[in-house]
C-alpha positions in Angstrom: 4.3 1.5 3.3 6.5 2.9 0.5 4.3 3.3 -2.6 4.9 4.2 -6.2 2.1 6.0 -8.1 2.6 6.0 -11.8 0.7 9.0 -13.3 1.4 10.6 -9.9 1.1 14.3 -11.3 -2.3 13.6 -12.9 -5.8 14.3 -11.7 -6.4 11.1 -9.7 -2.6 10.4 -9.1 -2.2 13.6 -7.2 -5.2 12.9 -5.1 -4.0 9.4 -4.3 -0.7 10.9 -3.3 -2.4 13.2 -0.9 -4.4 10.3 0.7 -1.4 7.9 1.0 0.6 10.9 2.8 -2.3 11.6 5.2 -2.4 8.0 6.1 1.4 8.0 7.1 2.8 6.4 4.0 5.9 7.4 1.8 4.9 8.2 -1.8 7.0 8.3 -4.9 5.0 9.9 -7.8 6.3 9.2 -11.4 5.0 11.0 -14.3 6.2 12.0 -17.8 4.0 15.1 -17.7 2.3 14.5 -21.1 -1.0 15.2 -19.5 -0.1 15.5 -15.8 1.1 18.7 -14.3 3.5 19.7 -11.4 0.9 22.2 -10.4 -1.0 19.3 -9.0 1.7 18.3 -6.7 3.5 21.5 -5.9 1.7 21.7 -2.6 3.7 18.6 -1.7 7.2 20.0 -2.5 9.5 19.7 0.4 7.3 17.0 2.2 9.7 14.7 3.7 7.7 11.5 2.8 7.1 12.6 -0.9 9.3 12.3 -3.9 8.6 13.1 -7.6 10.4 11.3 -10.5 10.0 12.5 -14.2 10.1 9.4 -16.1 8.1 7.6 -19.0 7.0 4.3 -17.7 7.0 2.7 -21.1 10.7 2.6 -20.5 12.3 0.3 -17.7 11.5 1.5 -14.3 14.0 1.6 -11.7 13.3 2.4 -8.1 16.0 1.9 -5.4 15.0 0.4 -1.9 11.9 -1.3 -0.9 8.5 -0.7 -2.6 5.3 -2.2 -1.0 2.8 -1.3 -3.5 2.6 0.0 -7.1 -0.4 1.8 -8.3 -0.3 2.1 -12.1 -2.4 5.3 -13.0 -0.3 6.5 -15.9 -2.2 7.1 -19.1 -4.0 9.8 -21.0 -7.6 9.6 -19.7 -9.8 11.9 -21.7 -10.8 11.6 -25.4 -9.0 14.8 -26.3 -5.7 13.4 -24.9 -5.8 9.9 -26.1 -6.9 11.0 -29.6 -4.0 13.6 -29.6 -1.5 10.8 -28.3 -2.9 7.5 -29.6 0.5 5.5 -29.7 1.6 6.8 -26.4 -1.7 5.7 -25.0 -1.4 2.2 -26.3 2.3 2.0 -25.2 1.5 3.0 -21.7 -1.3 0.5 -21.3 0.9 -2.3 -22.7 4.5 -1.6 -22.2 4.0 0.7 -19.2 1.8 -1.9 -17.5 4.3 -4.5 -18.2 7.1 -2.4 -16.8 5.1 -1.6 -13.6 4.1 -5.3 -13.0 7.8 -6.1 -13.6 8.8 -3.7 -10.8 6.0 -5.0 -8.5 7.2 -8.6 -9.1 10.8 -7.6 -8.4 10.0 -5.8 -5.2 7.4 -8.3 -3.9 4.9 -5.3 -4.0 1.2 -5.4 -4.3 0.0 -4.1 -7.5 -3.3 -2.0 -8.3 -4.3 -1.3 -12.0 -6.3 1.8 -12.8 -8.8 0.4 -15.4 -11.8 2.1 -16.7 -15.5 1.9 -17.4 -14.4 2.4 -21.0 -13.6 -1.4 -21.3 -17.4 -2.0 -21.5 -17.4 0.3 -24.6 -21.0 1.3 -25.8 -22.6 -1.3 -23.4 -25.4 -3.6 -24.4 -25.9 -4.4 -20.6 -27.2 -1.8 -18.2 -26.1 -1.1 -15.5 -22.6 -2.5 -16.1 -21.5 -5.4 -13.7 -17.9 -6.7 -13.5 -18.8 -10.0 -15.4 -19.9 -8.1 -18.6 -17.4 -8.4 -21.3 -18.2 -5.2 -23.2 -19.1 -4.0 -26.5 -15.8 -2.3 -27.8 -14.9 -1.1 -31.4 -11.2 -2.0 -31.4 -10.4 0.2 -34.5 -12.7 3.2 -33.6 -11.4 6.5 -32.3 -11.8 5.3 -28.6 -10.1 2.0 -29.4 -6.6 3.0 -28.5 -7.7 3.7 -25.0 -10.3 1.0 -24.4 -8.1 -1.8 -25.9 -5.1 -0.6 -24.0 -7.0 -0.9 -20.8 -8.4 -4.2 -21.6 -4.9 -5.5 -22.5 -3.6 -4.1 -19.1 -6.3 -6.1 -17.3 -5.3 -9.2 -19.1 -1.6 -8.7 -18.4 -2.4 -8.0 -14.6 -4.4 -11.2 -14.3 -1.6 -13.1 -16.1 0.9 -11.9 -13.5 -1.6 -12.9 -10.7 -2.2 -16.5 -12.0 1.4 -17.3 -13.3 3.6 -15.3 -10.9 1.4 -15.3 -7.9 1.6 -11.5 -7.7 -1.0 -9.7 -5.5 -3.0 -7.7 -7.9 -6.0 -5.2 -7.7 -8.0 -4.0 -10.7 -10.2 -0.8 -10.3 -12.6 0.0 -13.1 -13.1 3.8 -12.7 -16.5 5.3 -13.8 -16.8 9.1 -14.7 -14.9 11.0 -12.1 -14.8 14.7 -11.4 -13.3 17.3 -9.0 -10.6 19.7 -8.4 -7.4 19.3 -10.5 -9.1 18.3 -13.7 -7.8 20.4 -16.7 -10.2 22.7 -18.1 -9.2 21.9 -21.6 -9.2 18.0 -21.2 -12.4 17.6 -23.2 -14.5 15.7 -20.7 -18.0 17.0 -20.0 -17.6 18.3 -16.4 -14.8 20.7 -17.1 -16.3 21.6 -20.6 -19.5 22.6 -19.0 -18.2 24.4 -16.0 -15.8 26.3 -18.2 -18.5 27.5 -20.5 -20.9 28.3 -17.6 -18.3 30.4 -15.9 -17.8 32.3 -19.0 -21.4 32.8 -19.5 -21.5 30.8 -22.8 -24.1 28.3 -23.9 -23.3 24.8 -22.9 -22.8 22.6 -25.9 -24.7 19.3 -25.8 -23.9 16.9 -28.5 -26.7 14.8 -30.0 -30.2 15.0 -28.3 -28.6 14.9 -24.8 -30.2 11.7 -23.8 -26.9 9.8 -23.4 -26.1 9.3 -19.8 -23.3 9.4 -17.2 -22.9 8.7 -13.7 -20.7 11.1 -12.0 -18.4 10.3 -8.8 -16.8 12.9 -6.9 -13.0 12.5 -6.6 -12.8 11.9 -2.8 -15.3 9.1 -3.0 -13.2 7.4 -5.8 -10.0 7.7 -3.8 -11.7 6.2 -0.8 -12.8 3.2 -2.8 -9.4 2.7 -4.4 -7.7 2.8 -1.0 -10.0 0.1 0.5 -9.5 -1.9 -2.7 -5.7 -2.0 -2.4 -6.0 -3.2 1.2 -8.7 -5.7 0.4 -8.1 -9.4 -0.6 -10.0 -9.1 -4.1 -7.8 -9.8 -7.0 -10.5 -9.5 -9.7 -11.8 -6.1 -11.2 -14.2 -4.0 -9.0 -16.4 -1.2 -10.4 -15.9 2.0 -8.4 -18.2 4.9 -9.4 -21.6 6.6 -8.5 -24.7 4.7 -9.6 -26.8 7.9 -9.8 -27.4 8.3 -13.5 -28.1 11.7 -15.3 -28.8 12.4 -18.9 -26.2 14.8 -20.4 -29.1 17.3 -21.0 -30.1 17.1 -17.4 -26.6 17.6 -16.3 -26.2 20.7 -18.5 -29.3 22.2 -16.9 -28.0 21.5 -13.4 -24.6 23.2 -14.2 -26.3 26.2 -15.5 -28.6 26.5 -12.4 -25.8 26.0 -10.0 -23.5 28.7 -11.7 -26.3 31.1 -12.6 -25.2 30.9 -16.1 -27.4 33.0 -18.5 -25.9 31.2 -21.7 -28.5 28.5 -21.8 -27.7 25.4 -23.9 -26.7 24.8 -27.5 -28.0 21.6 -28.9 -25.6 20.3 -31.7 -27.8 17.4 -32.9 -25.7 16.4 -35.6 -22.4 16.2 -33.7 -22.5 13.2 -31.5 -18.9 11.7 -31.3 -18.5 8.3 -33.0 -18.2 5.5 -30.5 -19.5 7.8 -27.5 -21.4 5.4 -25.1 -25.0 5.9 -24.9 -25.3 4.8 -21.4 -23.0 4.6 -18.5 -23.9 3.5 -14.9 -22.0 1.1 -12.6 -23.5 -1.7 -10.6 -21.5 -1.4 -7.5 -23.0 -4.3 -5.7 -19.5 -5.9 -5.5 -17.9 -2.8 -4.0 -20.5 -2.7 -1.4 -20.0 -6.5 -0.6 -16.2 -6.6 -0.7 -15.2 -3.2 0.3 -18.2 -1.9 2.2 -17.9 1.2 -0.1 -20.5 3.4 -1.7 -20.2 7.1 -2.6 -21.3 9.7 -0.1 -20.8 13.1 -1.9 -23.8 14.1 -3.7 -23.7 16.0 -7.1 -24.6 19.3 -5.5 -21.7 19.3 -3.0 -19.1 17.9 -5.4 -20.1 20.2 -8.1 -19.6 23.2 -5.8 -16.1 22.2 -4.9 -15.3 21.7 -8.4 -16.7 25.0 -9.7 -14.7 26.7 -7.0 -11.5 25.3 -8.2 -12.2 26.1 -11.9 -13.1 29.6 -11.2 -9.6 30.5 -10.4 -8.4 29.4 -13.7 -11.3 30.8 -15.9 -10.6 34.3 -14.4 -6.9 34.0 -15.2 -7.7 32.8 -18.8 -10.4 35.5 -19.4 
């Protein structure tokens, strides 16, 4: 297959590029590098089946020749990024999705949308199943990302029902691993960076809020299976093993040997920050025969090893 991956220089897009190349496919990675980095794909320079195009997908997308699949992963994905780039985040979820869908329709390609667990907002249902509509504040600080993804899902399904386009939608839960940015503001790089510098890990609120952390290799496997499945509606991909943030902070300190301890910032919980997050992956098990296989101990070791190189450079 010849595959276009938007956001191809990002955390997930670069890992997807690796996977498709390993399976023998040809990959075109497209990115405007607002939050992506050529460092994530520099190891692919010169690969005969890989090419990179610097382009903003909110503008018309042109690709010559055949395209068999379009995977739309372009978007700021961390609170720091989409709060710094609120309008580009809304535009890539709306205009960018429209352009990517238009290209897929023109080429007769299968389309896969990277959606998110954030479409569930601060959920009133736990764990979250695909038929839950969510609890989202459209004008809150996270609204630019949450609503962009909800709109993207609606547009994807409209192309499926009206144009007959083959579509897939993955709802991605908290994912971690090599190629995340130390400064991207999410809890895994925050904690690991602080731990490697010997600093206290900052926990907002009382630390009882929960997350479910999925290692990137497991996520990529689920996405790959979803693309080649026959399921057009959303599928949760994530790790159902739930941890409180305080429990996770303690685990990071233990794993790294960090003497800095934990700093509780009880009056600094971020507005709109979901209190709970855990996927129900029954559908992924049934439709894709998928479930995560990398435990948190193994995944964290790989991630710490990756970040340790950059902490040393920055120190």
